[in-house]
Wavefront OBJ file of the C-alpha trace (Angstrom):
o trace
v 259.223 13.115 233.087
v 262.381 14.039 231.207
v 261.843 17.242 228.340
v 265.209 16.786 227.377
v 266.708 14.701 224.524
v 270.912 14.563 224.644
v 272.851 13.657 221.314
v 275.589 14.360 222.089
v 276.993 13.795 225.685
v 278.289 17.634 226.188
v 274.514 18.672 226.235
v 274.286 17.416 229.730
v 276.514 19.934 230.704
v 273.698 22.620 229.653
v 270.836 20.504 231.430
v 269.438 21.312 235.170
v 267.979 17.978 235.899
v 265.661 19.374 238.938
v 264.319 21.753 236.558
v 260.544 21.376 234.654
v 259.686 22.454 231.405
v 257.194 25.543 232.527
v 253.762 26.524 231.150
v 253.565 30.325 231.750
v 250.956 30.941 229.276
v 248.083 29.071 227.505
v 245.683 29.776 224.442
v 247.583 31.459 222.629
v 247.600 31.380 218.388
v 250.618 31.749 217.429
v 253.479 32.914 219.923
v 256.138 34.557 218.591
v 258.374 37.235 219.495
v 259.922 36.622 223.055
v 262.093 40.159 224.709
v 263.397 40.168 227.752
v 262.772 43.726 229.258
v 264.986 42.778 232.630
v 264.494 46.423 233.622
v 260.816 45.677 234.584
v 261.421 42.229 234.888
v 259.086 41.268 232.632
v 258.968 39.598 229.169
v 257.513 41.005 226.355
v 255.832 38.507 223.288
v 253.324 38.127 220.389
v 250.408 36.203 219.788
v 250.263 37.458 215.644
v 246.811 35.686 214.364
v 244.918 37.433 217.873
v 246.707 40.778 217.036
v 247.791 41.294 220.291
v 250.905 41.189 222.293
v 251.368 39.843 226.181
v 253.487 40.783 229.119
v 254.278 38.421 231.506
v 255.470 40.018 234.485
v 258.076 37.804 236.209
v 257.205 38.517 240.293
v 253.161 37.957 239.832
v 253.605 35.461 237.259
v 250.251 37.216 235.333
v 249.809 37.377 231.815
v 248.533 40.805 231.212
v 247.447 42.604 227.872
v 250.293 44.965 226.575
v 248.862 45.766 223.035
v 246.231 45.418 221.105
v 245.666 45.817 218.604
v 249.558 45.040 217.922
v 249.022 45.209 214.185
v 249.765 41.572 213.934
v 253.596 41.827 215.561
v 255.695 39.136 215.098
v 259.587 40.157 215.718
v 260.642 41.875 218.807
v 263.744 42.998 219.999
v 265.567 46.439 221.886
v 267.649 48.725 220.999
v 270.594 50.245 221.961
v 268.635 52.707 224.065
v 266.401 49.982 226.022
v 263.732 51.280 223.196
v 260.857 48.192 221.579
v 261.378 47.439 218.246
v 258.813 45.587 216.674
v 258.257 43.483 212.999
v 254.507 44.226 212.186
v 253.112 42.148 209.666
v 250.173 44.127 209.227
v 251.444 46.965 208.586
v 254.600 45.356 206.258
v 256.736 47.495 208.573
v 259.113 47.989 211.510
v 258.761 50.051 214.204
v 259.874 51.460 217.075
v 258.411 52.397 220.097
v 259.310 55.391 221.993
v 259.636 55.952 226.035
v 256.255 58.358 225.740
v 254.571 55.085 223.853
v 254.287 56.613 220.280
v 255.221 54.525 217.386
v 257.809 55.621 214.909
v 257.775 54.111 211.679
v 261.938 52.932 210.661
v 261.339 50.951 207.856
v 258.243 49.837 205.365
v 259.706 50.040 202.111
v 262.219 49.383 199.650
v 262.869 51.928 196.674
v 259.544 53.076 197.519
v 257.943 49.039 197.428
v 256.020 48.317 200.550
v 258.072 44.943 202.316
v 256.537 41.696 202.559
v 256.141 41.101 206.478
v 258.714 41.929 208.458
v 259.658 38.821 210.738
v 262.788 38.963 212.742
v 264.725 41.675 214.036
v 268.012 42.328 215.701
v 270.241 45.335 216.760
v 274.109 45.027 216.606
v 276.748 47.405 218.492
v 277.108 49.574 216.030
v 273.204 50.399 215.778
v 272.594 49.341 212.777
v 268.997 46.681 212.702
v 269.324 43.785 210.539
v 265.520 42.296 210.253
v 263.687 39.472 207.575
v 260.967 39.972 205.500
v 259.516 36.594 204.367
v 255.384 36.593 202.633
v 254.213 35.128 205.907
v 251.985 38.521 206.959
v 250.399 38.664 202.819
v 249.805 34.974 202.083
v 246.422 35.194 204.394
v 244.488 37.096 206.225
v 245.221 34.883 209.133
v 248.290 36.380 210.154
v 248.567 40.300 208.595
v 246.839 41.073 205.193
v 246.478 38.901 202.520
v 248.368 41.028 199.644
v 250.554 40.407 196.711
v 253.810 40.948 197.213
v 255.944 44.383 195.933
v 259.311 42.792 195.708
v 261.322 40.408 193.609
v 261.604 38.148 196.562
v 262.160 37.993 199.907
v 265.242 39.092 201.884
v 267.603 39.930 204.392
v 267.468 43.477 205.501
v 270.138 46.374 206.975
v 268.781 49.448 208.243
v 271.886 52.432 208.156
v 271.696 53.381 212.118
v 273.340 57.123 210.797
v 272.343 57.429 207.452
v 268.533 55.986 207.718
v 269.677 54.154 204.652
v 267.675 50.244 203.890
v 270.257 47.749 202.269
v 269.546 44.126 200.498
v 272.239 41.705 202.149
v 271.013 38.931 201.527
v 269.140 37.951 198.046
v 269.039 34.441 197.814
v 266.079 33.308 200.096
v 262.607 31.457 200.186
v 261.810 32.384 203.421
v 264.462 34.259 205.616
v 263.218 33.967 209.151
v 264.999 34.205 212.752
v 268.461 35.680 212.786
v 270.946 35.883 215.493
v 274.634 37.237 215.067
v 277.965 35.599 216.994
v 278.443 37.744 220.545
v 281.498 38.788 218.921
v 279.098 40.163 215.663
v 281.879 38.144 212.957
v 279.178 35.661 212.208
v 275.266 35.831 211.160
v 273.409 32.425 211.414
v 269.658 33.285 209.255
v 267.378 30.319 209.422
v 265.285 29.488 206.131
v 261.687 28.600 206.844
v 260.852 27.594 203.012
v 259.233 24.342 203.541
v 256.999 25.628 205.724
v 254.831 25.475 202.421
v 256.607 23.371 199.890
v 258.331 20.029 201.556
v 261.124 20.851 198.737
v 261.927 23.943 200.101
v 265.048 24.594 202.202
v 265.009 23.861 205.572
v 268.597 25.177 206.652
v 269.952 27.757 208.729
v 272.828 29.623 206.881
v 275.928 31.006 208.133
v 277.374 34.557 206.556
v 280.275 36.070 207.928
v 279.588 39.895 208.407
v 282.083 42.511 206.720
v 283.261 45.983 208.209
v 281.255 47.772 205.807
v 277.795 46.216 206.987
v 277.613 43.353 204.060
v 277.631 39.900 204.246
v 280.095 37.275 202.531
v 279.547 33.316 202.645
v 275.957 31.934 203.503
v 277.433 28.282 203.502
v 274.176 25.877 205.316
v 275.299 25.152 208.934
v 272.890 22.834 209.706
v 269.321 21.362 208.212
v 266.348 20.875 210.999
v 263.971 18.460 211.296
v 261.007 17.901 212.103
v 259.811 21.217 210.592
v 261.679 24.206 209.900
v 263.729 26.356 211.709
v 262.485 29.551 213.402
v 263.801 32.006 215.738
v 267.221 31.577 216.940
v 269.532 32.499 220.193
v 273.263 31.950 220.945
v 274.372 31.538 224.744
v 277.653 32.711 225.783
v 279.462 29.169 224.529
v 278.366 30.180 221.089
v 275.753 27.271 220.868
v 272.982 27.999 219.184
v 269.097 27.141 219.698
v 267.321 27.016 217.849
v 263.014 26.776 217.069
v 262.346 23.782 215.664
v 259.269 21.386 214.694
v 259.170 19.111 218.085
v 260.414 22.006 220.660
v 264.441 23.784 220.634
v 267.453 22.329 218.635
v 270.441 23.358 220.411
v 273.872 23.044 218.271
v 277.619 22.769 219.106
v 279.835 25.321 216.858
v 280.709 22.877 214.263
v 277.002 22.631 213.789
v 276.281 19.161 214.968
v 272.824 18.473 216.924
v 274.034 18.383 220.361
v 270.045 17.728 222.190
v 266.995 19.229 222.604
v 264.560 20.309 224.239
v 260.437 18.946 223.973
v 257.935 20.771 224.185
v 255.280 19.332 222.971
v 254.544 21.548 220.075
v 255.827 23.308 217.021
v 258.104 25.844 218.768
v 258.184 29.178 216.898
v 260.981 31.879 219.039
v 262.782 31.535 222.061
v 265.182 33.852 223.932
v 267.625 34.189 227.407
v 266.187 36.239 229.748
v 265.683 36.848 233.695
v 268.065 37.263 236.554
v 271.347 36.423 235.318
v 269.924 35.469 231.464
v 270.083 31.872 232.387
v 265.949 31.353 231.839
v 264.836 30.450 228.196
v 261.462 31.751 227.248
v 260.014 29.478 224.033
v 256.689 30.381 222.562
v 255.243 28.450 220.877
v 251.784 27.077 218.919
v 249.562 27.380 221.921
v 251.935 28.066 224.504
v 254.674 30.418 226.464
v 257.228 28.313 228.283
v 260.628 28.449 230.162
v 263.153 26.418 231.716
v 266.328 27.529 233.136
v 269.049 26.465 231.852
v 273.164 25.611 232.362
v 274.302 28.541 230.423
v 273.823 31.858 229.439
v 272.448 33.802 226.634
v 274.260 36.525 225.199
v 272.920 39.924 225.467
v 271.535 41.261 222.477
v 271.240 44.285 222.411
l 1 2 3 4 5 6 7 8 9 10 11 12 13 14 15 16 17 18 19 20 21 22 23 24 25 26 27 28 29 30 31 32 33 34 35 36 37 38 39 40 41 42 43 44 45 46 47 48 49 50 51 52 53 54 55 56 57 58 59 60 61 62 63 64 65 66 67 68 69 70 71 72 73 74 75 76 77 78 79 80 81 82 83 84 85 86 87 88 89 90 91 92 93 94 95 96 97 98 99 100 101 102 103 104 105 106 107 108 109 110 111 112 113 114 115 116 117 118 119 120 121 122 123 124 125 126 127 128 129 130 131 132 133 134 135 136 137 138 139 140 141 142 143 144 145 146 147 148 149 150 151 152 153 154 155 156 157 158 159 160 161 162 163 164 165 166 167 168 169 170 171 172 173 174 175 176 177 178 179 180 181 182 183 184 185 186 187 188 189 190 191 192 193 194 195 196 197 198 199 200 201 202 203 204 205 206 207 208 209 210 211 212 213 214 215 216 217 218 219 220 221 222 223 224 225 226 227 228 229 230 231 232 233 234 235 236 237 238 239 240 241 242 243 244 245 246 247 248 249 250 251 252 253 254 255 256 257 258 259 260 261 262 263 264 265 266 267 268 269 270 271 272 273 274 275 276 277 278 279 280 281 282 283 284 285 286 287 288 289 290 291 292 293 294 295 296 297 298 299 300 301 302
């Protein structure tokens, strides 16, 4: 069975024909936020509705409970010191897990008003923390706690690593979701998954120019995603953008062309590169954690 759908002949360069799509875990309610810990040879990921975080161990191939309750954790990443950063729907905040296991709140409000439900997070080389804040965690009690938004919209935020100031860097999204920086950090890609609750709303990815002062400019549509909506994003060493979508993972070239797909058999929520050589793509979705080896390497961030 072929799990790959080629749209452009260059996509074959990234496929290893003998490598199958593997199911590493099943029985998830909505898998999210995969983050690779190479020093532990392990992947951490969230299962939002079940209010837990899980750990997949590369050595044993076993899945174990990492944290429960998780405050309805969604997106995860690591900071420049290797600590776990987590977007919590339940707490409506971004937190850092310290080396001793204690949790530090990094952001939970903007100018005194609670955040909606931080969704995905990345850290740049200067230590700044960038995250999206759609309303998914407050829409129902399924992925968080139903509540009214206290903000005037759904934004992309940047947390300054020196001053600790939180700033809105993009305020014209319906539901900002996954985000990823180019290797040189001069471009930021941000998904808008607005169509998840409105068929006439956006289902595209926008590309911004990153300015030296930490602001953004531009923001033109890079590509539209169909079927489904764009969710998590990752970039490989060749500048290709790998996108979580409604029928699997979509791969786009630097010019926005769809190169091909990895058909997973279910909606994909997020993804990350990992393994010893960062050539293993881990994929979280509606019910499963899956993986496949590719002939490309994910850029390390952090």
